[in-house]
N, C-alpha and C positions, 0 to 999 in steps of 0.2 A: 424554219420549223424547229421546234424544241426537240433535242435528241431524246432517244428512248434508251433507258438502261434496262437490261434483261437480267432476270434472276429467277431462281426456283422459288415458287410461292410456299409460304409456311402457314401454320395454323392461324396466326394473327391476321392473315390476309383474307379470311373468309368474307368479312363484311364488304371490303373493297371489291372483291370478285363478284359478289351478289349484285352490287350496284352497277358495276361495269357490264356484267352479263345481261342484266335486265335492260340497260340503256342501249347496248348494241343490238340485242335481239329485237327490241321494239323498233329501233331506227331502221333495221334491215327488213323486217317482215310486216310492219304495219300496213304496207301498201296493198296486201291482199289476204291478210289473216283477220278474221272477225274479232272485234274488240274484246268481248267477254272471255272467249276461249284463250285469247292471247294473254289476258290478265291472269287467268287460271294457270297457264303454263309458267308465267313469270313467278307466280306465287310459290310454285312447287319446284320447278327446275332451275330457278335462279334465286333461291332463298339463301340466307346465311347458313341455315342448317344443311342445305344441299352441299354447299362448298366446304363447310366444316367436316362433313362426312367424307367427301372426296379427298380432302387434304390429309385425313387420318389413315387413308388406305395406302399401303406400301406399293401397290401395283398401279397407282395413278400418279402421274406427274403433271404439275401445272407450272407453266413458264409464265411469268408476269413481266410486263413491260411498264416502266414508270418514267415519268418526267424526272429531271434532276431534283425537283422539289418533292418527289415521292408520290405524285398523283398517278393512280393506275389508269393506263390508257389502252392496254392491250393484254391479251392472254391467250394461251393455247393449252389444251388438256389432252394428254395422252393416256389411253386406257387399254385394257385387254379388249380384243375385238368383240363386237356384239352382233355380227352378221354370220350366224352359224352356218348357213347354207353357202356362204361365199368365202369363208375364211380358210386359211391354211396354217400349218405349223409355222411359227416364227412371225406371225402377223402382230402388229400393234395398230391401234386405231387412233387417229386424230379426231377426237370426239368434238372438240370445239376449237375454233380459232377466230378470235374477235379483235377488232381494232377500231377504236372510236373514229368517226368520220374525219375530223380535222387532221388525224395522223395518217389517213389513207393516202397512198401515192408517195412518191419520193423514195420508194424502196423500203418502207417500213414493213409492208406485208411480206416481202421477200426476206427481210431480216428476221422476222418472226418465224417464217417457215424454215429458214436456215437453222434457227435455234431448235425447232422441232426435229429436224433431220439429224442434228447432232445428238439430241437426247434419244431418238429412236435407235440410232446406231449404238449408243452406249448401252441400250437395253438389249442389244443383239437382234434387233428386228431384221427380218429378211424382206418384209414388205410392209408398207404403210397404207392403211385403209382410211377412207373418209367417206361420209355421206354428205351430199349437198343438195339443197332444194332445187328442183329442176328449173324453176323460174328465176333463180338467182344467177342471171347471166354473167354478171361481173365476176362472181366467185367461180363459176364454172370455167370461164376463160382463164382466170388466174391459175386454177389448178391444172388445167390442160397445158398451159405454158410451162408449168413447173414439172411436167413429165407424168402426171397422173392420167390414167386411162380408165374409161368406164368398164365395170365388170358385172354390173347388175343394178338392181333397184330395191328399195325398201319403202315402207310406210312410216312416216314420222307423225306422231300425234301431237296436236296442239289443242289442249283440252280434249274435247270429244271429236275434233275435226281432223280427218286424215289428210296428209299431204304426201305427194310422191317425191322421194329423194332418190338421186342417182348415187350409187356406190362406186367409188373410184379406188384405184390402187396404184401405187408407185413402188417399183422394185428398189430395194436399198442396195448399195454396193459401191 
C-alpha cells in the first residue's frame, strides 16, 4: 500500500478536495441515495467553490492526505459545531472524514483520525462531535471503536431528500 503523507490543506487544494469529496461521497452513498439528488448534492457541497470558501475561513481546518506523488486520497474537515441543540462550550465538529476505497484498511483511517484528534487538541477542543449516516455501518463501527458515543440525531439533506444521521461525541483529553 502506498503511504499517505498528511498536511494542512491550502487554497490551491480546493480542486483536488472537490474531486476527492465527490468521489468518496458517491462511492459511499450511491447504494441508497437517489441519483439526481445525489448529483445535486455533489454539485453544491463538493464543488471547487465550496472548498475554496472553506479553506478561506480561519475557523475551518482541512487535513489532506496524499500519496508520495501528490495525489489526494484522504481528507478531514474540522469546523465549529453545527448541532445547536447538542453542542457544548469547547466543542469542535468533524464535519467530513473521507478516504478513497483503495486506501481504506491497513490503519489509514485511524491515522487520519489521529491527525484530526491532534488538530482538535491544538484548537483547545473539549469534545469532538460528528454526524454519521445511520446506515453506514462500517463508519459507525469505526467511530465507536475510536471512543465516540451517540448523543442524538440530526437530518442530513441530500438535494431535497432527508436522511437520518446519528450525532456522536468523543471527549478530548
